[in-house]
N, CA and C atoms as an extended XYZ file, in Angstrom:
390
Properties=species:S:1:pos:R:3:atomname:S:1:resname:S:1:resid:I:1 pbc="F F F"
N        30.048      -17.521      -18.588 N   MET     1
C        29.612      -15.829      -17.089 CA  MET     1
C        27.905      -16.489      -17.166 C   MET     1
N        27.946      -17.030      -15.978 N   ASP     2
C        26.607      -16.791      -15.743 CA  ASP     2
C        26.505      -16.192      -15.332 C   ASP     2
N        24.636      -15.675      -15.930 N   LEU     3
C        23.900      -14.041      -15.180 CA  LEU     3
C        22.597      -14.619      -15.189 C   LEU     3
N        21.428      -15.045      -14.641 N   PRO     4
C        19.860      -15.059      -14.312 CA  PRO     4
C        19.259      -14.417      -14.631 C   PRO     4
N        18.073      -14.261      -15.277 N   GLN     5
C        18.074      -13.755      -16.496 CA  GLN     5
C        16.819      -12.680      -15.510 C   GLN     5
N        16.674      -13.174      -14.126 N   ASP     6
C        15.654      -12.721      -13.298 CA  ASP     6
C        16.345      -11.098      -12.064 C   ASP     6
N        17.268      -11.215      -12.337 N   LEU     7
C        18.455      -10.034      -11.582 CA  LEU     7
C        18.538       -9.343      -11.814 C   LEU     7
N        18.740       -7.544      -11.764 N   ARG     8
C        19.218       -6.604      -11.471 CA  ARG     8
C        20.548       -6.652      -11.317 C   ARG     8
N        21.418       -5.868      -11.523 N   TYR     9
C        23.063       -5.417      -11.590 CA  TYR     9
C        23.453       -4.651      -11.802 C   TYR     9
N        24.277       -4.599      -10.884 N   THR    10
C        24.898       -2.796      -11.033 CA  THR    10
C        26.772       -2.208      -11.378 C   THR    10
N        27.287       -1.707      -12.050 N   LYS    11
C        28.247       -1.460      -11.976 CA  LYS    11
C        29.181       -1.895      -11.611 C   LYS    11
N        29.057       -1.841      -10.225 N   GLU    12
C        30.561       -2.641       -9.402 CA  GLU    12
C        29.969       -4.003       -8.891 C   GLU    12
N        29.610       -4.838      -10.276 N   HIS    13
C        29.960       -5.889       -9.859 CA  HIS    13
C        28.733       -6.604       -8.720 C   HIS    13
N        27.484       -6.308       -8.081 N   GLU    14
C        26.320       -6.813       -7.709 CA  GLU    14
C        25.676       -7.163       -8.330 C   GLU    14
N        24.604       -8.634       -8.118 N   TRP    15
C        23.575       -8.086       -8.393 CA  TRP    15
C        21.945       -8.323       -6.493 C   TRP    15
N        20.556       -8.261       -8.004 N   VAL    16
C        20.489       -7.464       -6.499 CA  VAL    16
C        18.859       -8.796       -7.263 C   VAL    16
N        17.854       -8.705       -5.989 N   ARG    17
C        17.591       -9.522       -6.679 CA  ARG    17
C        15.881       -9.318       -5.877 C   ARG    17
N        15.108       -8.773       -6.673 N   LEU    18
C        13.747       -7.707       -5.471 CA  LEU    18
C        12.811       -9.335       -4.690 C   LEU    18
N        12.675       -8.848       -3.503 N   GLU    19
C        12.591      -10.263       -2.925 CA  GLU    19
C        10.928       -9.732       -1.651 C   GLU    19
N         9.848       -9.745       -2.357 N   ASP    20
C         8.115       -9.023       -1.144 CA  ASP    20
C         9.223       -8.304       -0.588 C   ASP    20
N         9.190       -7.090       -1.217 N   GLY    21
C        10.015       -5.249       -1.337 CA  GLY    21
C        11.506       -5.699       -0.183 C   GLY    21
N        11.884       -7.001        0.254 N   VAL    22
C        13.487       -6.548        0.670 CA  VAL    22
C        14.532       -6.908       -1.123 C   VAL    22
N        15.593       -6.445       -0.976 N   VAL    23
C        16.159       -6.812       -1.927 CA  VAL    23
C        17.697       -8.177       -1.579 C   VAL    23
N        17.812       -9.213       -2.514 N   ARG    24
C        19.026      -10.487       -1.281 CA  ARG    24
C        20.638       -9.617       -2.730 C   ARG    24
N        21.259       -9.591       -1.960 N   VAL    25
C        22.332       -8.813       -3.058 CA  VAL    25
C        23.466       -9.538       -2.559 C   VAL    25
N        24.078      -10.086       -3.104 N   GLY    26
C        25.473      -10.738       -4.402 CA  GLY    26
C        26.521      -10.413       -4.747 C   GLY    26
N        27.345      -11.129       -5.550 N   ILE    27
C        28.503      -10.694       -6.301 CA  ILE    27
C        28.069      -11.603       -7.360 C   ILE    27
N        28.537      -10.815       -7.807 N   THR    28
C        27.715      -11.615       -9.326 CA  THR    28
C        28.952      -12.228      -10.116 C   THR    28
N        28.987      -13.925      -11.303 N   ASP    29
C        29.383      -14.795      -11.530 CA  ASP    29
C        31.121      -14.282      -11.826 C   ASP    29
N        30.724      -13.054      -12.703 N   PHE    30
C        32.135      -12.267      -13.459 CA  PHE    30
C        32.490      -12.078      -11.841 C   PHE    30
N        32.515      -11.430      -11.343 N   ALA    31
C        33.494      -10.772       -9.891 CA  ALA    31
C        33.970      -12.313       -9.702 C   ALA    31
N        33.301      -13.302       -8.324 N   GLN    32
C        34.228      -14.039       -7.922 CA  GLN    32
C        35.102      -14.633       -8.611 C   GLN    32
N        35.118      -14.765       -9.750 N   ASP    33
C        35.435      -15.525      -11.131 CA  ASP    33
C        37.048      -14.255      -10.644 C   ASP    33
N        36.703      -13.324      -11.074 N   ALA    34
C        37.969      -12.023      -10.968 CA  ALA    34
C        39.043      -11.923       -9.891 C   ALA    34
N        38.058      -12.271       -9.132 N   LEU    35
C        38.758      -12.219       -8.095 CA  LEU    35
C        39.640      -13.351       -7.269 C   LEU    35
N        39.100      -14.441       -7.573 N   GLY    36
C        39.704      -16.106       -7.609 CA  GLY    36
C        39.520      -16.464       -6.053 C   GLY    36
N        39.499      -17.234       -4.729 N   ASP    37
C        39.402      -17.701       -4.532 CA  ASP    37
C        38.155      -16.297       -3.219 C   ASP    37
N        37.144      -16.917       -2.902 N   VAL    38
C        37.045      -15.884       -1.641 CA  VAL    38
C        37.325      -16.524       -0.249 C   VAL    38
N        38.320      -15.368        0.452 N   VAL    39
C        39.294      -16.486        1.565 CA  VAL    39
C        37.967      -15.700        3.394 C   VAL    39
N        37.525      -14.329        2.940 N   TYR    40
C        36.847      -13.688        4.077 CA  TYR    40
C        35.918      -12.923        3.875 C   TYR    40
N        35.264      -12.675        4.275 N   VAL    41
C        33.805      -11.384        4.020 CA  VAL    41
C        34.010      -11.197        5.147 C   VAL    41
N        33.240       -9.323        4.841 N   ASP    42
C        33.614       -8.480        5.517 CA  ASP    42
C        31.841       -7.764        5.610 C   ASP    42
N        31.119       -7.479        6.304 N   LEU    43
C        29.650       -6.998        6.203 CA  LEU    43
C        29.090       -6.785        7.105 C   LEU    43
N        28.203       -5.347        6.724 N   PRO    44
C        27.551       -4.602        7.387 CA  PRO    44
C        26.577       -5.507        8.591 C   PRO    44
N        25.952       -5.463        9.817 N   ALA    45
C        25.151       -5.852       10.500 CA  ALA    45
C        23.509       -5.378       10.075 C   ALA    45
N        23.008       -6.658       10.183 N   ALA    46
C        21.199       -6.059       10.645 CA  ALA    46
C        21.589       -4.363       10.937 C   ALA    46
N        19.980       -3.878       10.273 N   GLY    47
C        20.691       -2.305       11.002 CA  GLY    47
C        20.901       -1.422       10.993 C   GLY    47
N        22.566       -1.442        9.437 N   THR    48
C        23.255       -0.467        9.493 CA  THR    48
C        21.962       -0.146        8.126 C   THR    48
N        22.632        1.760        7.843 N   ALA    49
C        22.000        1.659        7.017 CA  ALA    49
C        23.257        1.788        6.420 C   ALA    49
N        22.497        2.004        4.897 N   VAL    50
C        23.424        1.663        3.698 CA  VAL    50
C        22.885        3.036        2.366 C   VAL    50
N        23.658        3.915        1.936 N   THR    51
C        23.922        4.500        0.855 CA  THR    51
C        24.076        3.403       -0.724 C   THR    51
N        23.286        3.662       -1.561 N   ALA    52
C        23.738        2.928       -3.175 CA  ALA    52
C        24.716        3.632       -3.147 C   ALA    52
N        25.278        2.621       -3.977 N   HIS    53
C        27.046        3.117       -4.764 CA  HIS    53
C        28.150        3.435       -3.920 C   HIS    53
N        28.133        3.350       -2.261 N   GLU    54
C        28.868        2.867       -1.699 CA  GLU    54
C        28.797        1.874       -0.309 C   GLU    54
N        30.633        1.630       -0.734 N   ALA    55
C        30.841        0.818        0.167 CA  ALA    55
C        29.783        0.354        1.489 C   ALA    55
N        30.409       -0.984        0.959 N   MET    56
C        29.127       -1.466        2.516 CA  MET    56
C        29.699       -2.650        3.033 C   MET    56
N        31.344       -2.917        2.428 N   GLY    57
C        31.764       -4.574        2.754 CA  GLY    57
C        32.684       -4.987        2.268 C   GLY    57
N        33.485       -5.816        2.417 N   GLU    58
C        34.597       -6.142        1.681 CA  GLU    58
C        34.995       -7.445        0.965 C   GLU    58
N        35.222       -8.148        0.267 N   VAL    59
C        35.706       -9.669        0.004 CA  VAL    59
C        36.950       -9.482       -0.761 C   VAL    59
N        37.483      -11.231        0.692 N   GLU    60
C        38.321      -10.386        0.289 CA  GLU    60
C        38.770      -12.386       -0.442 C   GLU    60
N        40.122      -12.144       -0.969 N   SER    61
C        40.699      -13.135       -1.883 CA  SER    61
C        42.105      -13.512       -1.626 C   SER    61
N        41.824      -14.594       -2.114 N   THR    62
C        43.404      -14.993       -2.543 CA  THR    62
C        44.200      -13.813       -3.616 C   THR    62
N        43.582      -12.722       -3.595 N   LYS    63
C        44.504      -12.349       -4.858 CA  LYS    63
C        44.191      -10.866       -4.557 C   LYS    63
N        43.395      -10.879       -3.441 N   SER    64
C        42.778       -8.968       -3.466 CA  SER    64
C        41.804       -8.962       -1.804 C   SER    64
N        41.648       -7.651       -2.303 N   VAL    65
C        40.934       -7.221       -1.314 CA  VAL    65
C        39.463       -6.183       -1.949 C   VAL    65
N        38.383       -6.111       -2.891 N   SER    66
C        37.256       -5.890       -2.842 CA  SER    66
C        36.052       -5.058       -2.076 C   SER    66
N        35.846       -3.606       -2.306 N   ASP    67
C        34.832       -3.498       -2.336 CA  ASP    67
C        33.161       -3.876       -2.495 C   ASP    67
N        32.685       -4.183       -1.549 N   VAL    68
C        31.149       -4.559       -2.182 CA  VAL    68
C        30.472       -2.983       -1.459 C   VAL    68
N        29.668       -2.735       -2.684 N   TYR    69
C        28.831       -0.985       -2.829 CA  TYR    69
C        27.363       -1.584       -2.624 C   TYR    69
N        26.942       -1.129       -1.874 N   ALA    70
C        25.003       -1.093       -1.892 CA  ALA    70
C        24.353       -1.147       -3.460 C   ALA    70
N        23.496       -1.542       -3.141 N   PRO    71
C        22.958       -1.131       -4.502 CA  PRO    71
C        21.741       -0.763       -4.893 C   PRO    71
N        21.408       -0.313       -3.128 N   VAL    72
C        20.108        0.660       -2.775 CA  VAL    72
C        20.836        1.319       -1.374 C   VAL    72
N        20.231        2.068       -1.971 N   THR    73
C        20.169        2.935       -0.866 CA  THR    73
C        18.667        2.329        0.477 C   THR    73
N        19.051        2.237        1.885 N   GLY    74
C        18.087        1.386        2.713 CA  GLY    74
C        17.869        1.295        4.377 C   GLY    74
N        18.452       -0.262        4.543 N   THR    75
C        18.427        0.113        5.471 CA  THR    75
C        18.912       -1.399        5.626 C   THR    75
N        19.887       -2.494        5.896 N   VAL    76
C        20.445       -3.808        6.143 CA  VAL    76
C        19.370       -4.746        7.168 C   VAL    76
N        18.679       -5.863        7.103 N   THR    77
C        17.472       -6.374        7.582 CA  THR    77
C        18.170       -7.638        8.017 C   THR    77
N        19.303       -8.206        6.618 N   GLU    78
C        19.805       -9.644        7.194 CA  GLU    78
C        20.956       -9.833        6.808 C   GLU    78
N        21.834      -10.831        7.198 N   VAL    79
C        23.272      -11.208        6.840 CA  VAL    79
C        23.902      -12.496        6.591 C   VAL    79
N        23.823      -12.627        5.031 N   ASN    80
C        23.910      -14.022        5.033 CA  ASN    80
C        25.970      -14.579        5.931 C   ASN    80
N        25.354      -15.416        7.760 N   THR    81
C        26.261      -15.524        8.621 CA  THR    81
C        26.767      -17.157        7.771 C   THR    81
N        26.109      -17.511        6.785 N   GLY    82
C        26.827      -18.362        6.511 CA  GLY    82
C        28.013      -18.666        5.485 C   GLY    82
N        28.147      -17.233        4.834 N   VAL    83
C        29.366      -17.191        4.212 CA  VAL    83
C        30.990      -16.450        5.083 C   VAL    83
N        30.051      -16.082        7.027 N   ASP    84
C        31.719      -16.080        7.869 CA  ASP    84
C        31.972      -17.691        8.049 C   ASP    84
N        31.445      -18.099        7.826 N   ASP    85
C        31.790      -19.467        8.224 CA  ASP    85
C        32.590      -20.988        6.900 C   ASP    85
N        32.186      -20.138        5.555 N   LYS    86
C        32.643      -20.636        4.322 CA  LYS    86
C        32.750      -19.318        3.789 C   LYS    86
N        33.345      -19.046        3.173 N   PRO    87
C        33.635      -17.272        2.670 CA  PRO    87
C        33.530      -17.890        0.972 C   PRO    87
N        33.951      -19.745        1.036 N   GLU    88
C        33.763      -20.140        0.030 CA  GLU    88
C        32.764      -20.516       -1.362 C   GLU    88
N        31.507      -20.090       -0.019 N   LEU    89
C        30.274      -20.308       -0.658 CA  LEU    89
C        29.400      -18.554       -1.900 C   LEU    89
N        30.469      -18.086       -1.524 N   VAL    90
C        30.181      -16.859       -2.424 CA  VAL    90
C        31.071      -17.610       -4.057 C   VAL    90
N        31.978      -18.282       -4.127 N   ASN    91
C        32.517      -18.656       -5.722 CA  ASN    91
C        31.961      -19.913       -5.910 C   ASN    91
N        31.555      -20.991       -5.341 N   ARG    92
C        30.147      -21.592       -5.994 CA  ARG    92
C        29.177      -21.840       -5.859 C   ARG    92
N        28.195      -20.905       -6.210 N   SER    93
C        27.074      -20.938       -5.346 CA  SER    93
C        26.835      -19.073       -5.135 C   SER    93
N        28.216      -17.835       -6.220 N   PRO    94
C        26.936      -16.753       -5.877 CA  PRO    94
C        25.893      -15.348       -5.962 C   PRO    94
N        24.750      -16.788       -6.176 N   TYR    95
C        23.282      -16.473       -6.775 CA  TYR    95
C        22.633      -17.395       -6.093 C   TYR    95
N        23.324      -18.025       -4.887 N   THR    96
C        22.355      -18.933       -4.213 CA  THR    96
C        22.993      -18.971       -2.756 C   THR    96
N        23.470      -20.174       -2.664 N   ASP    97
C        24.296      -20.369       -0.610 CA  ASP    97
C        24.857      -19.172       -0.607 C   ASP    97
N        25.252      -18.164       -2.286 N   GLY    98
C        26.830      -17.238       -1.170 CA  GLY    98
C        26.284      -15.527       -1.438 C   GLY    98
N        25.024      -15.759       -1.908 N   TRP    99
C        24.329      -14.313       -1.069 CA  TRP    99
C        25.311      -13.210        0.322 C   TRP    99
N        24.795      -12.165       -0.176 N   LEU   100
C        25.258      -11.437        0.987 CA  LEU   100
C        24.974      -10.919        2.515 C   LEU   100
N        24.206       -9.712        2.191 N   VAL   101
C        23.239       -9.142        2.900 CA  VAL   101
C        21.461       -8.860        1.866 C   VAL   101
N        20.693       -9.483        3.372 N   LEU   102
C        19.513       -8.189        2.397 CA  LEU   102
C        18.903       -6.591        2.931 C   LEU   102
N        18.940       -6.046        2.306 N   ILE   103
C        18.165       -4.591        2.047 CA  ILE   103
C        17.017       -4.688        2.623 C   ILE   103
N        16.472       -3.627        3.016 N   SER   104
C        15.302       -2.901        2.689 CA  SER   104
C        15.371       -1.450        2.028 C   SER   104
N        14.850       -1.275        0.517 N   PRO   105
C        15.158       -0.190        0.240 CA  PRO   105
C        14.095        0.872        0.933 C   PRO   105
N        15.073        1.744        0.574 N   SER   106
C        13.913        2.905        0.604 CA  SER   106
C        13.478        3.533       -0.268 C   SER   106
N        13.282        3.466       -1.043 N   ASP   107
C        12.626        3.311       -1.932 CA  ASP   107
C        12.577        2.302       -3.441 C   ASP   107
N        11.363        1.268       -3.122 N   PRO   108
C        11.576       -0.204       -4.354 CA  PRO   108
C        12.024       -0.100       -5.461 C   PRO   108
N        11.391        1.513       -6.326 N   ASN   109
C        11.767        1.112       -7.462 CA  ASN   109
C        13.141        1.355       -8.184 C   ASN   109
N        13.698        1.795       -6.798 N   ALA   110
C        15.082        2.120       -7.267 CA  ALA   110
C        15.851       -0.328       -7.615 C   ALA   110
N        15.395       -0.686       -7.302 N   VAL   111
C        15.454       -1.836       -8.127 CA  VAL   111
C        15.930       -1.957       -9.227 C   VAL   111
N        14.768       -1.311       -9.757 N   ALA   112
C        14.416       -1.144      -11.733 CA  ALA   112
C        15.044        0.190      -12.251 C   ALA   112
N        15.991        0.994      -11.369 N   SER   113
C        16.860        1.768      -12.006 CA  SER   113
C        18.528        0.679      -13.041 C   SER   113
N        18.689       -0.283      -12.216 N   LEU   114
C        19.916       -1.177      -12.232 CA  LEU   114
C        19.904       -1.871      -13.719 C   LEU   114
N        20.711       -2.025      -13.770 N   MET   115
C        20.778       -3.209      -15.572 CA  MET   115
C        19.680       -4.749      -14.917 C   MET   115
N        19.410       -4.726      -16.415 N   ASP   116
C        19.121       -6.760      -16.677 CA  ASP   116
C        20.131       -6.912      -16.872 C   ASP   116
N        20.351       -8.566      -17.729 N   ALA   117
C        20.808       -9.139      -17.395 CA  ALA   117
C        22.279       -8.581      -18.943 C   ALA   117
N        20.962       -8.178      -19.972 N   ALA   118
C        21.773       -7.943      -21.229 CA  ALA   118
C        22.689       -6.261      -20.766 C   ALA   118
N        22.313       -6.293      -19.906 N   GLY   119
C        22.894       -4.749      -19.886 CA  GLY   119
C        24.221       -4.211      -19.206 C   GLY   119
N        24.286       -5.094      -18.060 N   TYR   120
C        25.263       -6.316      -16.789 CA  TYR   120
C        25.995       -6.617      -18.534 C   TYR   120
N        26.300       -7.404      -18.984 N   GLU   121
C        26.963       -8.096      -20.282 CA  GLU   121
C        27.671       -7.276      -21.101 C   GLU   121
N        27.411       -6.231      -21.776 N   ASP   122
C        27.409       -5.299      -22.209 CA  ASP   122
C        28.228       -4.991      -21.759 C   ASP   122
N        27.771       -4.632      -20.496 N   HIS   123
C        29.159       -2.801      -19.298 CA  HIS   123
C        30.155       -3.695      -19.508 C   HIS   123
N        29.743       -5.622      -19.141 N   VAL   124
C        30.969       -6.493      -18.169 CA  VAL   124
C        31.902       -6.502      -19.932 C   VAL   124
N        31.840       -6.391      -20.522 N   ARG   125
C        32.418       -6.860      -22.253 CA  ARG   125
C        32.902       -4.920      -22.310 C   ARG   125
N        32.386       -3.888      -22.136 N   GLN   126
C        33.073       -2.568      -22.570 CA  GLN   126
C        34.132       -2.800      -21.861 C   GLN   126
N        34.221       -3.579      -20.592 N   ALA   127
C        35.053       -3.163      -19.519 CA  ALA   127
C        36.475       -3.712      -19.943 C   ALA   127
N        36.187       -5.205      -20.576 N   GLU   128
C        37.212       -6.003      -20.748 CA  GLU   128
C        37.761       -5.085      -22.095 C   GLU   128
N        37.484       -5.003      -22.631 N   GLY   129
C        37.646       -4.208      -24.144 CA  GLY   129
C        37.086       -4.092      -25.287 C   GLY   129
N        36.412       -5.408      -25.183 N   GLY   130
C        35.586       -5.736      -26.079 CA  GLY   130
C        33.621       -6.078      -26.482 C   GLY   130
C-alpha cells in the first residue's frame, strides 16, 4: 500500500494535500485497490459547498459504487476533468494525475485534525481485522 508521508488521510479513505490555502483531494491507493477498475467518477461542480465527512460524489468501479466524502468543510474550487475522460487515472496514479477536487476550506486548520500516514495505516490494519 502506497502511503505518501506528506499527506493527511480520512477514515473514509480520502487523502488531502494542503497547497497554498486549498486542499487537493483524492482517494487513497488502498481505496482504489479495493474498488477495482474505476469506470466512472461523479464529482461536485466548482462552486459547490461541501461539508466535512458528508458525501460529495461517487466513484464507480466494475465491482461497486462508493461515495467520496469531503475531508473538510468548504467550497470546491476546481474539479479534475481528466478523470471524466480517463477514470482509470484514479487507479493508475491516485496521488498525482488521479486527484479529484480542490477545496477552499472554511477552516484551513481542519486539515491538521486528519490522520497522518501512520495513523491511516493503523486505521486500515484495524479495519482489515488485524
